[in-house]
C-alpha positions in Angstrom: 21.1 -84.5 -7.9 17.6 -85.8 -7.5 16.3 -87.6 -4.5 15.8 -91.3 -4.8 12.2 -92.5 -4.3 11.6 -94.3 -1.0 12.0 -98.1 -1.1 10.1 -100.7 0.8 11.3 -102.9 3.6 12.2 -106.4 2.8 9.1 -108.6 2.3 6.8 -105.5 2.6 3.6 -105.6 0.5 2.5 -102.5 -1.5 -0.4 -102.0 0.8 1.9 -102.0 3.9 4.2 -99.6 2.1 1.3 -97.2 1.4 0.0 -97.4 5.0 3.5 -96.7 6.4 3.9 -93.6 4.3 0.3 -92.4 4.8 -0.7 -92.9 1.2 -4.3 -93.4 0.2 -6.0 -94.7 -3.0 -6.7 -92.0 -5.6 -10.4 -91.2 -5.7 -11.1 -93.4 -2.7 -14.6 -93.1 -1.3 -14.6 -91.0 1.9 -16.8 -91.7 4.8 -20.4 -90.6 4.6 -20.0 -87.7 7.0 -16.8 -86.5 5.2 -18.6 -86.8 1.9 -21.5 -84.7 3.1 -19.1 -82.0 4.3 -17.2 -82.0 1.0 -20.4 -81.6 -0.9 -21.5 -78.7 1.4 -18.1 -77.0 0.9 -18.8 -77.0 -2.8 -22.3 -75.6 -2.6 -21.3 -72.4 -4.4 -19.9 -74.4 -7.3 -23.2 -76.4 -7.4 -25.3 -73.3 -7.5 -23.1 -71.6 -10.1 -23.0 -74.7 -12.3 -26.8 -75.1 -12.2 -27.3 -71.5 -13.1 -24.8 -71.6 -15.9 -26.5 -74.8 -17.3 -29.9 -73.2 -17.1 -28.7 -70.0 -18.9 -26.9 -72.0 -21.7 -29.7 -74.5 -22.2 -31.5 -72.5 -24.9 -28.7 -70.2 -25.9 -28.7 -71.3 -29.5 -32.5 -70.8 -29.9 -33.8 -67.4 -31.1 -36.5 -67.4 -28.4 -33.9 -68.3 -25.8 -35.1 -68.8 -22.3 -38.8 -68.5 -23.4 -38.6 -72.2 -24.3 -38.4 -73.0 -20.6 -42.0 -71.8 -20.4 -43.2 -72.6 -23.9 -42.3 -76.3 -23.8 -44.7 -77.3 -21.0 -47.3 -74.9 -22.3 -47.2 -76.5 -25.7 -47.4 -79.9 -24.1 -50.4 -78.8 -22.1 -52.1 -77.5 -25.3 -51.6 -80.9 -27.1 -52.9 -82.8 -24.1 -55.9 -80.5 -23.8 -56.8 -81.1 -27.5 -56.4 -84.9 -27.2 -57.8 -85.6 -23.7 -59.9 -82.5 -23.1 -61.6 -82.3 -26.4 -61.3 -85.5 -28.4 -61.7 -87.9 -25.4 -64.0 -85.6 -23.4 -62.0 -85.7 -20.1 -62.8 -82.0 -19.5 -66.4 -83.0 -18.9 -65.4 -85.1 -15.9 -63.0 -82.7 -14.3 -64.0 -79.2 -13.0 -61.6 -76.4 -13.9 -59.9 -78.7 -16.4 -57.5 -76.2 -17.8 -56.0 -75.3 -14.4 -56.1 -79.0 -13.5 -54.2 -79.9 -16.7 -51.7 -77.1 -16.7 -50.8 -77.7 -13.1 -50.3 -81.4 -13.7 -48.1 -80.8 -16.7 -45.8 -78.3 -15.0 -45.3 -80.4 -11.9 -44.8 -83.6 -13.8 -42.3 -81.8 -16.1 -40.2 -80.9 -13.0 -39.9 -84.6 -12.0 -39.4 -85.9 -15.6 -36.7 -83.4 -16.5 -34.9 -84.0 -13.2 -34.7 -87.7 -13.8 -33.5 -87.2 -17.5 -30.9 -84.7 -16.4 -29.7 -87.2 -13.7 -29.2 -89.9 -16.3 -26.6 -87.7 -18.1 -25.0 -86.1 -15.0 -22.0 -88.4 -14.9 -22.0 -90.1 -18.4 -22.4 -86.7 -20.1 -19.6 -85.0 -18.1 -16.8 -87.6 -18.1 -14.2 -85.0 -19.0 -14.9 -83.0 -15.9 -15.2 -86.1 -13.7 -11.8 -87.5 -14.9 -10.0 -84.1 -14.8 -11.0 -82.6 -11.4 -11.3 -84.1 -8.0 -14.6 -83.2 -6.3 -17.6 -85.2 -4.8 -19.3 -86.6 -7.8 -22.8 -86.1 -6.2 -22.3 -82.4 -7.0 -23.2 -83.1 -10.6 -26.6 -84.8 -10.2 -27.5 -82.3 -7.4 -26.6 -79.4 -9.7 -28.7 -80.8 -12.5 -31.6 -81.3 -10.1 -31.1 -77.7 -8.8 -31.2 -76.5 -12.4 -34.6 -78.1 -12.9 -35.8 -76.5 -9.7 -34.7 -73.1 -10.9 -36.6 -73.7 -14.1 -39.7 -74.7 -12.2 -39.6 -71.4 -10.3 -39.8 -69.5 -13.6 -42.6 -71.8 -14.8 -44.6 -71.3 -11.6 -44.9 -67.6 -12.3 -46.6 -68.4 -15.6 -48.7 -71.1 -14.0 -50.0 -68.7 -11.4 -50.9 -66.2 -14.2 -52.8 -68.9 -16.0 -54.7 -69.9 -12.9 -55.7 -66.3 -12.3 -56.8 -66.1 -15.9 -59.2 -68.9 -15.2 -60.6 -67.5 -12.0 -58.2 -69.0 -9.4 -56.9 -66.1 -7.3 -54.3 -66.1 -4.5 -55.4 -67.5 -1.2 -53.6 -68.6 2.0 -53.9 -72.2 0.7 -51.5 -71.4 -2.1 -48.7 -71.4 0.5 -49.2 -75.2 0.8 -47.5 -75.5 -2.6 -44.2 -74.4 -1.0 -43.7 -77.5 1.2 -45.2 -79.7 -1.5 -42.6 -78.5 -4.0 -39.8 -78.8 -1.5 -40.7 -82.4 -0.8 -40.9 -83.1 -4.5 -37.5 -81.4 -5.0 -35.9 -83.8 -2.5 -37.6 -86.8 -4.2 -36.4 -85.7 -7.6 -32.8 -85.1 -6.4 -32.7 -88.6 -4.9 -33.9 -90.1 -8.1 -31.5 -88.0 -10.2 -28.6 -89.4 -8.1 -29.8 -93.0 -8.4 -30.2 -92.6 -12.2 -26.7 -90.9 -12.4 -25.1 -94.0 -10.9 -27.1 -96.5 -13.1 -26.5 -94.7 -16.3 -22.8 -94.1 -15.5 -22.4 -97.9 -15.6 -25.1 -98.5 -18.4 -25.4 -95.5 -20.7 -28.1 -97.1 -22.7 -30.5 -96.4 -19.8 -30.7 -92.8 -21.1 -32.3 -94.1 -24.3 -34.9 -96.2 -22.4 -35.9 -93.5 -19.9 -38.2 -91.5 -22.2 -40.4 -94.6 -22.7 -40.5 -95.3 -19.0 -41.3 -91.7 -18.1 -44.1 -91.6 -20.7 -45.7 -94.7 -19.1 -45.2 -93.2 -15.6 -46.8 -89.9 -16.7 -50.0 -91.7 -18.0 -50.2 -93.5 -14.6 -49.8 -90.2 -12.6 -53.1 -88.5 -13.4 -51.5 -85.6 -15.3 -54.3 -85.5 -17.9 -57.1 -87.2 -16.0 -58.5 -87.5 -12.5 -57.3 -90.6 -10.5 -60.1 -90.2 -8.0 -62.7 -90.3 -10.8 -61.0 -93.5 -12.3 -61.0 -95.2 -8.9 -64.6 -94.3 -8.3 -66.0 -95.3 -11.7 -64.0 -98.5 -12.3 -63.8 -101.7 -10.4 -60.0 -102.1 -10.2 -57.9 -104.6 -8.1 -56.9 -103.3 -4.7 -53.2 -103.3 -5.6 -53.8 -101.2 -8.7 -55.8 -98.7 -6.7 -53.1 -98.4 -4.1 -50.4 -98.0 -6.8 -52.3 -95.2 -8.5 -53.1 -93.4 -5.2 -49.7 -93.6 -3.7 -47.7 -93.2 -7.0 -45.2 -90.4 -5.8 -45.5 -88.3 -8.9 -49.3 -88.3 -8.5 -49.0 -87.5 -4.8 -47.0 -84.3 -5.5 -49.3 -83.3 -8.4 -52.3 -83.8 -6.1 -50.8 -81.6 -3.3 -50.1 -78.7 -5.7 -53.5 -79.0 -7.3 -55.1 -79.0 -3.8 -53.1 -75.9 -2.9 -53.8 -73.9 -6.0 -57.3 -75.0 -7.3 -60.4 -74.3 -5.3 -62.4 -77.1 -6.9 -59.7 -79.7 -6.1 -60.7 -80.7 -2.6 -59.3 -82.9 0.2 -61.8 -85.6 -0.9 -59.7 -86.2 -4.0 -56.5 -86.7 -2.0 -55.4 -90.2 -0.8 -55.4 -90.8 3.0 -52.4 -89.5 4.9 -51.2 -87.7 1.8 -48.6 -85.4 3.5 -47.1 -88.3 5.4 -46.8 -90.2 2.1 -45.2 -87.2 0.4 -42.7 -86.9 3.2 -42.0 -90.6 3.1 -41.3 -90.7 -0.6 -39.0 -87.6 -0.2 -37.1 -89.2 2.6 -36.9 -92.6 1.0 -35.7 -91.4 -2.4 -33.7 -88.4 -1.2 -31.6 -90.3 1.4 -31.7 -93.6 -0.4 -30.6 -92.1 -3.7 -27.8 -90.2 -2.0 -26.5 -93.3 -0.2 -26.8 -95.4 -3.4 -24.8 -92.8 -5.4 -22.1 -92.4 -2.6 -21.5 -96.2 -2.5 -20.0 -96.1 -6.0 -18.1 -92.8 -5.6 -14.7 -94.3 -6.4 -15.9 -95.9 -9.7 -17.2 -92.9 -11.5 -15.2 -92.0 -14.6 -13.2 -95.2 -14.6 -13.1 -97.8 -17.4 
């Protein structure tokens, strides 16, 4: 004979019944501290998931993982032809090829992290609905995947720099904290975009246009310091260009790796600004994502 299910007391509401038996809402958002601990407990899953995604990304292409390096290089070649040759930007910027390639590689890290974040939840609804785990693991894993790809790209970038006369110096070590801060910034944005696109999937279609606009405002192909010096722009435009977070991280890596890119070309208090953007977006993006934890994969 089976056991009869427990019945409620006379006049007892469903909520009171659940509390009396220690029942909780399925998928209920845990406290922030508990959520961080759950996420940390799944760090091995996050790393394995990111690595598997990176390995499978170009598995159907004959050149395989080489596309991780060829894509930003081909972009750099196109930008060099258009901006360096046709528009003559190379005449205004010393060491234009190292300047351009560095900008393209660092920008690609941010752009790809954001695009991956927009699909982290909406593109993995089967996993979200089938398995219970902190949903932040997905955008964090996708951001980690892009960081792993950046590490491969940096090897090629350093070879290109040496080919154009930029050789290893102690200043190159400054790229490490700059990229770490950029990674925190990117991860926060990826989590914010994951929540937004989970509710509004059409955002993923809009993002390429927004990112292209952001790229042109970030000094990837041209020097922001030159533009600010040679043009009489409103004060708010100058501040927006100088403290644009993508431009800040690009500037710091250029300063670390390229001799001709000096501190005079950096905005004031650049390291504090870089740290501020990383903290604001990293912590803010995480909190924003966590607030909607119980809604992912529903409806």
